[in-house]
NUDREN-507960 format. One line per field, with one value per atom (N, C-alpha, C, O): y negated, z, x; residue number from 0; atom name. Coordinates in nm, 2 decimals. Each point is the difference from the previous one (the first is absolute). Layout:
# NUDREN-507960
yy = c(Y ...)
zz = c(Z ...)
xx = c(X ...)
i = c(NUM ...)
at = c(CA ...)
This chain:
# NUDREN-507960
yy = c(-0.19 0.01 0.15 0.08 -0.05 0.13 0.02 -0.09 0.22 0.03 0.14 0.09 -0.07 0.13 0.02 -0.10 0.22 0.03 0.09 0.10 -0.13 0.09 0.03 -0.08 0.20 0.03 0.00 0.05 -0.11 0.00 0.07 -0.03 0.12 0.07 -0.06 0.05 -0.16 -0.06 -0.14 -0.03 -0.05 -0.13 0.02 -0.08 0.18 0.02 0.03 -0.05 0.13 0.03 -0.13 -0.02 -0.06 -0.13 -0.08 -0.06 0.05 -0.07 0.06 -0.08 0.21 0.06 -0.03 -0.04 0.04 -0.04 -0.14 -0.03 -0.06 -0.14 -0.02 -0.09 0.16 -0.02 0.04 -0.07 0.17 0.05 -0.11 -0.02 -0.04 -0.11 -0.12 -0.06 0.03 -0.12 0.00 -0.10 0.22 0.01 -0.05 -0.04 0.02 -0.05 -0.14 -0.06 -0.01 -0.13 -0.10 0.03 -0.14 -0.10 -0.14 -0.02 -0.07 -0.14 -0.05 0.03 -0.09 -0.04 0.09 -0.03 0.16 0.09 -0.03 -0.04 0.06 -0.03 0.13 0.06 -0.02 0.12 -0.05 -0.05 0.07 -0.03 0.12 0.10 -0.12 0.11 -0.02 -0.11 0.21 -0.01 0.12 0.11 -0.12 0.11 -0.05 -0.11 0.19 -0.04 0.00 0.05 -0.11 0.00 0.15 0.09 -0.07 0.13 0.09 0.12 -0.17 0.09 0.03 0.09 -0.17 0.02 -0.10 0.03 -0.15 -0.10 -0.04 -0.01 -0.01 -0.03 0.12 -0.02 0.14 0.12 0.00 0.03 -0.06 -0.01 -0.10 0.02 -0.14 -0.10 0.04 -0.02 0.10 0.05 0.09 0.00 0.08 0.09 -0.08 0.03 -0.14 -0.08 -0.06 -0.01 -0.03 -0.06 0.11 -0.04 0.16 0.10 0.01 0.01 -0.01 0.01 -0.12 0.01 -0.12 -0.12 -0.02 -0.10 0.20 0.01 -0.11 -0.05 0.03 -0.08 0.09 0.10 -0.12 0.09 0.00 -0.10 0.21 0.00 -0.02 -0.04 0.06 -0.02 -0.15 -0.04 -0.05 -0.14 -0.05 -0.12 0.20 -0.04 0.01 0.11 -0.22 0.00 -0.06 -0.07 0.09 -0.07 -0.15 -0.04 -0.04 -0.15 -0.07 -0.11 0.18 -0.05 -0.14 -0.08 0.05 -0.13 -0.10 -0.12 0.17 -0.09 -0.03 -0.09 0.17 0.00 0.05 0.07 -0.10 0.04 0.03 -0.07 0.18 0.03 0.02 0.05 -0.08 0.03 0.09 -0.02 0.12 0.10 0.01 0.00 0.01 0.01 0.15 0.07 -0.03 0.13 -0.01 -0.10 0.20 0.00 -0.12 -0.06 0.03 -0.12 -0.05 0.08 -0.21 -0.06 0.06 0.00 0.04 0.04 -0.10 -0.02 -0.03 -0.09 0.08 0.06 -0.06 0.08 -0.10 -0.07 0.06 -0.09 0.08 0.11 -0.16 0.07 -0.11 -0.09 0.10 -0.10 0.03 -0.06 0.16 0.05 -0.11 -0.01 -0.08 -0.10 -0.12 -0.09 0.08 -0.11 0.03 0.10 -0.20 0.01 -0.05 0.06 -0.17 -0.06 -0.02 -0.05 0.08 -0.01 -0.11 0.01 -0.11 -0.10 -0.04 0.01 -0.06 -0.04 -0.11 -0.02 -0.06 -0.11 0.06 -0.06 0.17 0.06 0.06 -0.01 0.08 0.07 -0.06 0.05 -0.15 -0.08 0.09 -0.03 0.13 0.09 0.11 0.08 -0.08 0.11 0.02 0.12 -0.22 0.02 0.04 0.08 -0.12 0.05 0.15 0.07 -0.03 0.14 0.08 0.11 -0.16 0.08 0.00 0.10 -0.20 0.00 -0.02 -0.04 0.06 -0.03 0.12 0.10 -0.12 0.09 0.11 0.05 -0.01 0.11 0.10 -0.02 0.13 0.10 -0.04 -0.03 0.02 -0.04 0.11 0.05 -0.02 0.09 -0.07 -0.07 0.07 -0.08 0.09 0.07 -0.06 0.07 -0.09 -0.12 0.18 -0.07 -0.09 -0.11 0.15 -0.08 -0.04 -0.10 0.17 -0.04 -0.14 -0.06 0.01 -0.13 -0.11 -0.12 0.16 -0.10 -0.04 -0.11 0.20 -0.03 -0.04 0.08 -0.20 -0.04 -0.04 -0.02 0.02 -0.03 0.12 -0.02 0.14 0.11 -0.02 -0.04 0.07 -0.02 0.11 0.09 -0.10 0.09 0.14 0.10 -0.10 0.13 0.04 -0.08 0.19 0.05 0.14 0.06 0.00 0.14 0.00 -0.05 0.10 0.01 0.14 0.10 -0.10 0.12 0.00 -0.08 0.18 0.02 0.12 0.11 -0.13 0.11 0.03 -0.10 0.22 0.04 0.11 0.09 -0.10 0.11 0.12 -0.01 0.12 0.13 0.10 0.11 -0.14 0.09 -0.07 -0.11 0.18 -0.07 -0.06 -0.11 0.19 -0.05 -0.01 -0.06 0.11 0.01 -0.13 -0.07 0.04 -0.12 0.03 0.08 -0.14 0.00 -0.13 -0.11 0.11 -0.12 -0.01 0.09 -0.20 -0.02 -0.12 -0.11 0.14 -0.11 -0.04 0.09 -0.22 -0.05 -0.11 -0.09 0.10 -0.10 -0.11 0.02 -0.15 -0.11 -0.07 -0.04 0.01 -0.06 0.10 0.12 -0.16 0.09 0.06 0.12 -0.21 0.05 0.09 0.10 -0.13 0.08 0.14 0.10 -0.09 0.13 0.07 0.13 -0.20 0.07 0.06 0.11 -0.18 0.06 0.12 0.09 -0.09 0.12 0.12 0.11 -0.14 0.11 0.05 0.12 -0.21 0.05 0.08 0.10 -0.14 0.07 0.14 0.10 -0.09 0.12 0.10 0.12 -0.17 0.08 0.04 0.12 -0.21 0.03 0.09 0.09 -0.10 0.07 0.11 0.07 -0.07 0.10 -0.07 -0.08 0.11 -0.06 0.09 0.12 -0.19 0.07 -0.07 0.04)
zz = c(1.63 -0.13 -0.03 -0.01 0.00 -0.03 -0.15 -0.07 0.03 -0.14 -0.02 0.08 -0.19 -0.03 -0.15 -0.08 0.03 -0.14 -0.05 0.07 -0.18 -0.07 -0.14 -0.06 0.01 -0.14 -0.07 0.05 -0.17 -0.08 -0.13 -0.06 0.02 -0.13 -0.12 -0.11 0.14 -0.12 0.04 0.12 -0.21 0.03 0.09 0.09 -0.12 0.08 0.15 0.09 -0.07 0.13 0.07 0.12 -0.19 0.05 0.05 0.10 -0.18 0.04 0.12 0.09 -0.08 0.12 0.13 0.10 -0.11 0.11 0.04 0.12 -0.21 0.02 0.06 0.08 -0.13 0.04 0.15 0.08 -0.04 0.14 0.09 0.11 -0.16 0.07 0.00 0.10 -0.21 -0.02 0.10 0.03 0.00 0.09 0.14 0.08 -0.05 0.13 0.00 0.10 -0.22 -0.01 0.05 -0.01 0.07 0.06 -0.04 -0.06 0.07 -0.04 0.07 0.12 -0.21 0.05 -0.03 0.01 -0.06 -0.03 -0.14 -0.09 0.08 -0.12 -0.04 0.08 -0.20 -0.06 -0.10 -0.11 0.13 -0.09 -0.09 0.05 -0.18 -0.10 -0.07 -0.07 0.07 -0.07 -0.08 0.03 -0.14 -0.09 -0.14 -0.03 -0.05 -0.13 -0.09 0.05 -0.17 -0.09 -0.02 -0.02 0.03 -0.03 0.12 -0.01 0.13 0.11 0.07 0.08 -0.11 0.05 0.10 0.07 -0.07 0.09 -0.02 0.10 -0.23 -0.02 0.03 0.05 -0.08 0.04 0.15 0.05 0.03 0.14 0.05 0.09 -0.16 0.03 -0.03 0.07 -0.18 -0.03 0.11 0.04 0.02 0.11 0.13 0.06 -0.04 0.12 -0.02 0.09 -0.21 -0.03 0.03 0.06 -0.10 0.03 0.15 0.05 0.03 0.14 0.07 0.11 -0.19 0.05 -0.06 0.02 -0.09 -0.06 -0.11 -0.02 -0.05 -0.12 -0.12 0.00 -0.10 -0.11 -0.07 -0.05 0.05 -0.04 -0.15 -0.05 -0.03 -0.14 -0.04 -0.11 0.21 -0.03 0.03 -0.04 0.10 0.04 -0.13 -0.05 0.02 -0.12 0.05 0.11 -0.19 0.04 -0.03 -0.12 0.22 -0.02 -0.05 0.04 -0.13 -0.04 -0.06 0.01 -0.07 -0.07 0.09 -0.01 0.09 0.09 0.13 0.07 -0.03 0.13 0.11 0.09 -0.08 0.11 -0.04 -0.08 0.14 -0.01 0.14 0.09 -0.07 0.12 -0.02 -0.10 0.18 -0.02 0.13 0.11 -0.12 0.12 0.03 -0.09 0.21 0.05 0.15 0.04 0.03 0.14 0.06 0.09 -0.14 0.03 -0.14 -0.09 0.08 -0.12 -0.02 0.09 -0.22 -0.04 -0.09 -0.11 0.14 -0.09 -0.06 0.08 -0.21 -0.07 -0.07 -0.10 0.14 -0.06 -0.08 0.05 -0.16 -0.08 -0.03 -0.08 0.14 -0.01 -0.11 -0.01 -0.07 -0.10 -0.09 -0.02 -0.03 -0.09 0.06 -0.07 0.20 0.07 0.04 0.05 -0.09 0.04 0.15 0.08 -0.06 0.14 0.05 -0.08 0.20 0.06 0.11 0.09 -0.10 0.10 0.02 -0.10 0.22 0.02 -0.10 -0.03 -0.01 -0.10 -0.13 -0.07 0.03 -0.13 0.00 -0.09 0.20 0.02 0.12 0.11 -0.12 0.12 0.11 0.11 -0.16 0.10 0.06 0.07 -0.11 0.04 0.16 0.04 0.03 0.15 0.05 0.10 -0.16 0.05 -0.04 0.08 -0.19 -0.04 0.09 0.04 0.00 0.08 0.15 0.07 -0.02 0.14 0.03 0.11 -0.21 0.01 0.05 0.04 -0.04 0.06 -0.10 0.01 -0.10 -0.10 0.01 0.06 -0.14 -0.02 -0.12 -0.11 0.11 -0.12 -0.04 0.09 -0.22 -0.05 -0.10 -0.09 0.11 -0.09 -0.07 0.06 -0.19 -0.09 -0.02 -0.01 0.02 -0.02 0.12 -0.01 0.13 0.12 0.04 0.08 -0.12 0.03 -0.05 0.05 -0.15 -0.05 0.10 -0.02 0.12 0.10 0.10 0.06 -0.04 0.09 0.13 0.07 -0.02 0.14 0.02 0.11 -0.22 0.01 0.05 0.04 -0.04 0.05 0.15 0.07 -0.03 0.15 0.08 -0.06 0.19 0.09 0.00 0.01 -0.02 0.01 -0.14 -0.06 0.00 -0.12 -0.02 0.06 -0.16 -0.04 -0.13 -0.10 0.09 -0.12 -0.06 0.06 -0.19 -0.08 -0.11 -0.09 0.09 -0.10 -0.09 0.06 -0.19 -0.08 -0.10 -0.06 0.06 -0.08 -0.10 0.04 -0.16 -0.10 0.03 0.00 0.02 0.03 -0.11 0.01 -0.11 -0.11 -0.09 0.02 -0.13 -0.10 0.07 -0.03 0.11 0.07 0.15 0.07 -0.02 0.14 0.06 -0.07 0.19 0.07 0.14 0.07 -0.02 0.15 0.05 -0.06 0.17 0.06 0.14 0.08 -0.06 0.14 0.06 -0.05 0.16 0.08 0.11 0.08 -0.06 0.10 0.07 -0.06 0.19 0.08 0.05 0.05 -0.07 0.05 0.10 -0.03 0.15 0.10 0.06 -0.05 0.15 0.07 -0.08 0.00 -0.08 -0.09 -0.11 -0.03 -0.03 -0.10 0.05 -0.06 0.18 0.06 0.04 -0.01 0.05 0.03 -0.13 0.01 -0.12 -0.12 -0.05 -0.05 0.07 -0.03 0.09 -0.06 0.18 0.09 -0.04 0.00 -0.04 -0.04 -0.13 -0.02 -0.07 -0.13 0.03 -0.06 0.15 0.04 0.06 -0.04 0.13 0.05 -0.10 0.00 -0.09 -0.10 -0.10 -0.05 0.00 -0.12 0.03 -0.09 0.22 0.03 -0.02 -0.09 0.17 0.00 -0.08 0.01 -0.08 -0.06 0.04 -0.05)
xx = c(0.61 -0.07 -0.04 0.09 -0.22 -0.04 -0.01 -0.01 0.03 -0.01 -0.05 0.02 -0.10 -0.05 0.01 -0.02 0.04 0.02 -0.11 -0.03 -0.03 -0.10 0.05 0.07 -0.11 0.02 -0.13 -0.10 0.09 -0.12 0.04 0.10 -0.19 0.02 -0.07 0.01 -0.09 -0.08 -0.05 0.00 -0.04 -0.06 -0.12 -0.02 -0.06 -0.12 0.04 -0.07 0.17 0.04 0.06 -0.02 0.09 0.05 -0.12 0.00 -0.11 -0.12 -0.06 -0.05 0.05 -0.06 0.08 -0.06 0.19 0.08 -0.03 -0.01 0.01 -0.02 -0.14 -0.02 -0.08 -0.14 -0.01 -0.07 0.13 0.00 0.06 -0.04 0.15 0.06 -0.09 -0.02 -0.04 -0.08 -0.12 -0.05 0.00 -0.11 0.03 -0.09 0.22 0.05 0.04 0.03 -0.03 0.04 -0.10 -0.12 0.17 -0.09 0.04 0.11 -0.20 0.03 0.14 0.02 0.06 0.13 0.11 0.12 -0.15 0.10 0.06 -0.07 0.20 0.07 0.08 0.07 -0.09 0.07 0.10 -0.04 0.17 0.10 0.03 0.04 -0.05 0.03 0.12 0.02 0.07 0.13 0.02 -0.06 0.14 0.03 0.02 -0.05 0.11 0.03 -0.13 -0.10 0.11 -0.11 -0.05 0.08 -0.21 -0.05 0.00 -0.04 0.08 0.01 -0.14 -0.01 -0.09 -0.13 -0.06 -0.09 0.15 -0.04 -0.15 -0.08 0.04 -0.14 -0.09 -0.11 0.15 -0.08 -0.02 -0.11 0.22 -0.01 -0.11 -0.08 0.08 -0.09 -0.15 -0.09 0.08 -0.13 -0.05 -0.12 0.21 -0.04 -0.03 -0.10 0.18 -0.03 -0.14 -0.08 0.04 -0.13 -0.11 -0.10 0.12 -0.09 -0.03 -0.11 0.22 -0.01 -0.06 -0.06 0.06 -0.07 -0.14 -0.06 0.02 -0.14 -0.01 -0.11 0.22 0.00 0.00 0.08 -0.17 0.01 0.14 0.04 0.03 0.14 0.01 0.11 -0.22 0.01 0.01 0.03 -0.06 0.02 0.14 0.03 0.05 0.14 0.09 0.01 0.05 0.09 0.13 0.01 0.10 0.12 -0.01 -0.03 0.04 -0.02 0.13 0.02 0.06 0.12 -0.01 0.10 -0.21 -0.01 -0.08 0.02 -0.11 -0.08 0.07 -0.04 0.14 0.07 -0.09 0.06 -0.18 -0.08 -0.15 -0.06 0.01 -0.14 -0.06 0.07 -0.19 -0.07 -0.12 -0.07 0.06 -0.11 -0.07 0.05 -0.19 -0.08 -0.03 -0.04 0.05 -0.03 -0.04 -0.05 0.09 -0.02 0.07 -0.05 0.17 0.08 0.04 0.02 0.01 0.05 0.14 0.08 -0.05 0.13 0.06 -0.06 0.17 0.08 0.11 0.08 -0.07 0.11 0.09 -0.05 0.17 0.10 0.10 0.04 0.00 0.11 0.10 -0.02 0.14 0.10 0.11 0.10 -0.13 0.10 0.05 0.12 -0.20 0.04 0.06 0.04 -0.03 0.06 0.14 0.03 0.06 0.14 0.01 0.08 -0.14 0.01 -0.15 -0.08 0.06 -0.13 0.00 0.09 -0.18 0.00 -0.15 -0.08 0.05 -0.14 -0.04 -0.12 0.21 -0.03 -0.04 -0.09 0.14 -0.03 -0.14 -0.07 0.04 -0.13 -0.06 0.03 -0.11 -0.05 -0.07 0.01 -0.08 -0.07 0.09 -0.05 0.18 0.08 0.01 -0.02 0.04 0.00 -0.13 0.00 -0.11 -0.13 -0.02 -0.05 0.10 -0.01 0.09 -0.04 0.16 0.09 -0.04 0.04 -0.11 -0.03 -0.15 -0.04 -0.05 -0.14 -0.08 0.05 -0.18 -0.09 -0.05 -0.12 0.20 -0.03 0.11 0.10 -0.12 0.11 0.07 -0.07 0.20 0.08 0.10 0.07 -0.08 0.10 0.09 -0.06 0.19 0.09 0.10 0.08 -0.10 0.10 0.12 -0.01 0.13 0.12 0.02 0.05 -0.09 0.00 0.15 0.01 0.09 0.13 0.04 0.09 -0.17 0.03 -0.05 0.02 -0.10 -0.04 0.11 0.00 0.10 0.11 -0.05 -0.07 0.11 -0.03 -0.15 -0.05 -0.02 -0.15 -0.08 -0.11 0.17 -0.08 -0.02 0.09 -0.22 -0.02 0.07 0.06 -0.06 0.07 -0.06 0.07 -0.21 -0.07 -0.05 -0.08 0.13 -0.05 0.04 0.08 -0.15 0.03 0.07 -0.05 0.17 0.08 -0.03 0.01 -0.04 -0.02 0.10 0.00 0.09 0.10 -0.04 0.00 -0.02 -0.04 0.12 0.05 -0.01 0.12 -0.05 -0.07 0.12 -0.04 0.09 0.12 -0.18 0.07 -0.02 0.05 -0.14 -0.03 -0.09 -0.04 0.00 -0.09 -0.12 -0.04 -0.03 -0.12 0.02 -0.08 0.19 0.03 0.06 0.08 -0.12 0.05 0.03 -0.07 0.18 0.02 -0.05 0.03 -0.10 -0.06 0.05 -0.03 0.10 0.06 -0.07 0.00 -0.07 -0.06 0.09 0.04 -0.01 0.08 -0.08 -0.05 0.04 -0.07 0.09 0.11 -0.15 0.08 -0.09 -0.12 0.16 -0.08 -0.09 -0.01 -0.06 -0.09 -0.11 -0.03 -0.04 -0.11 0.05 -0.06 0.17 0.06 0.03 -0.02 0.08 0.04 -0.13 0.00 -0.10 -0.13 -0.06 -0.05 0.06 -0.05 0.07 -0.05 0.19 0.07 -0.04 -0.02 0.00 -0.05 -0.14 -0.02 -0.07 -0.13 0.01 -0.07 0.16 0.02 0.06 -0.04 0.13 0.06 -0.10 0.00 -0.08 -0.11 -0.10 -0.04 0.00 -0.10 0.04 -0.07 0.20 0.04 0.11 0.04 0.01 0.11 0.13 0.02 0.07 0.14 0.10 -0.01 0.10 0.11 0.13 0.11)
i = c(0 0 0 0 1 1 1 1 2 2 2 2 3 3 3 3 4 4 4 4 5 5 5 5 6 6 6 6 7 7 7 7 8 8 8 8 9 9 9 9 10 10 10 10 11 11 11 11 12 12 12 12 13 13 13 13 14 14 14 14 15 15 15 15 16 16 16 16 17 17 17 17 18 18 18 18 19 19 19 19 20 20 20 20 21 21 21 21 22 22 22 22 23 23 23 23 24 24 24 24 25 25 25 25 26 26 26 26 27 27 27 27 28 28 28 28 29 29 29 29 30 30 30 30 31 31 31 31 32 32 32 32 33 33 33 33 34 34 34 34 35 35 35 35 36 36 36 36 37 37 37 37 38 38 38 38 39 39 39 39 40 40 40 40 41 41 41 41 42 42 42 42 43 43 43 43 44 44 44 44 45 45 45 45 46 46 46 46 47 47 47 47 48 48 48 48 49 49 49 49 50 50 50 50 51 51 51 51 52 52 52 52 53 53 53 53 54 54 54 54 55 55 55 55 56 56 56 56 57 57 57 57 58 58 58 58 59 59 59 59 60 60 60 60 61 61 61 61 62 62 62 62 63 63 63 63 64 64 64 64 65 65 65 65 66 66 66 66 67 67 67 67 68 68 68 68 69 69 69 69 70 70 70 70 71 71 71 71 72 72 72 72 73 73 73 73 74 74 74 74 75 75 75 75 76 76 76 76 77 77 77 77 78 78 78 78 79 79 79 79 80 80 80 80 81 81 81 81 82 82 82 82 83 83 83 83 84 84 84 84 85 85 85 85 86 86 86 86 87 87 87 87 88 88 88 88 89 89 89 89 90 90 90 90 91 91 91 91 92 92 92 92 93 93 93 93 94 94 94 94 95 95 95 95 96 96 96 96 97 97 97 97 98 98 98 98 99 99 99 99 100 100 100 100 101 101 101 101 102 102 102 102 103 103 103 103 104 104 104 104 105 105 105 105 106 106 106 106 107 107 107 107 108 108 108 108 109 109 109 109 110 110 110 110 111 111 111 111 112 112 112 112 113 113 113 113 114 114 114 114 115 115 115 115 116 116 116 116 117 117 117 117 118 118 118 118 119 119 119 119 120 120 120 120 121 121 121 121 122 122 122 122 123 123 123 123 124 124 124 124 125 125 125 125 126 126 126 126 127 127 127 127 128 128 128 128 129 129 129 129 130 130 130 130 131 131 131 131 132 132 132 132 133 133 133 133 134 134 134 134 135 135 135 135 136 136 136 136 137 137 137 137 138 138 138 138 139 139 139 139 140 140 140 140 141 141 141 141 142 142 142 142 143 143 143 143 144 144 144 144 145 145 145 145 146 146 146 146 147 147 147 147 148 148 148 148 149 149 149 149 150 150 150 150 151 151 151 151 152 152 152 152 153 153 153 153 154 154 154 154 155 155 155 155 156 156 156 156 157 157 157 157 158 158 158 158)
at = c(N CA C O N CA C O N CA C O N CA C O N CA C O N CA C O N CA C O N CA C O N CA C O N CA C O N CA C O N CA C O N CA C O N CA C O N CA C O N CA C O N CA C O N CA C O N CA C O N CA C O N CA C O N CA C O N CA C O N CA C O N CA C O N CA C O N CA C O N CA C O N CA C O N CA C O N CA C O N CA C O N CA C O N CA C O N CA C O N CA C O N CA C O N CA C O N CA C O N CA C O N CA C O N CA C O N CA C O N CA C O N CA C O N CA C O N CA C O N CA C O N CA C O N CA C O N CA C O N CA C O N CA C O N CA C O N CA C O N CA C O N CA C O N CA C O N CA C O N CA C O N CA C O N CA C O N CA C O N CA C O N CA C O N CA C O N CA C O N CA C O N CA C O N CA C O N CA C O N CA C O N CA C O N CA C O N CA C O N CA C O N CA C O N CA C O N CA C O N CA C O N CA C O N CA C O N CA C O N CA C O N CA C O N CA C O N CA C O N CA C O N CA C O N CA C O N CA C O N CA C O N CA C O N CA C O N CA C O N CA C O N CA C O N CA C O N CA C O N CA C O N CA C O N CA C O N CA C O N CA C O N CA C O N CA C O N CA C O N CA C O N CA C O N CA C O N CA C O N CA C O N CA C O N CA C O N CA C O N CA C O N CA C O N CA C O N CA C O N CA C O N CA C O N CA C O N CA C O N CA C O N CA C O N CA C O N CA C O N CA C O N CA C O N CA C O N CA C O N CA C O N CA C O N CA C O N CA C O N CA C O N CA C O N CA C O N CA C O N CA C O N CA C O N CA C O N CA C O N CA C O N CA C O N CA C O N CA C O N CA C O N CA C O N CA C O N CA C O N CA C O N CA C O N CA C O N CA C O N CA C O N CA C O N CA C O N CA C O)
């Protein structure tokens, strides 16, 4: 499992980091976003959207809708599982398609997926390190996840 750590001094910098990563995302990629409330998960998704040529101003936290789809260079599916205690394919019929389908999927509160997470994914852990500062840890799971960590390290510099 590869891992790289970045520091962000502002929400704008978090979006820039994510946009540079998003430029490398391809259909079938899944980005798992973890972190406490206010850590910047939705800001990170806005950056991914920019990297996928989706207008980032259309990206909102889907806390009530659970899922949004955005069209760009590749389709971006944005899931927010915060309000769910238990996640199952029966509850969200398209869940398995979102997790294993031909689009890029970003999942906030992805730890709630448990065993439903696919084998290959990129985990993004955002931690609050100051009023505007965040520590961003990218961890690759499976071959594609590890490849994305390497691309991010090359693109943004390793720490």
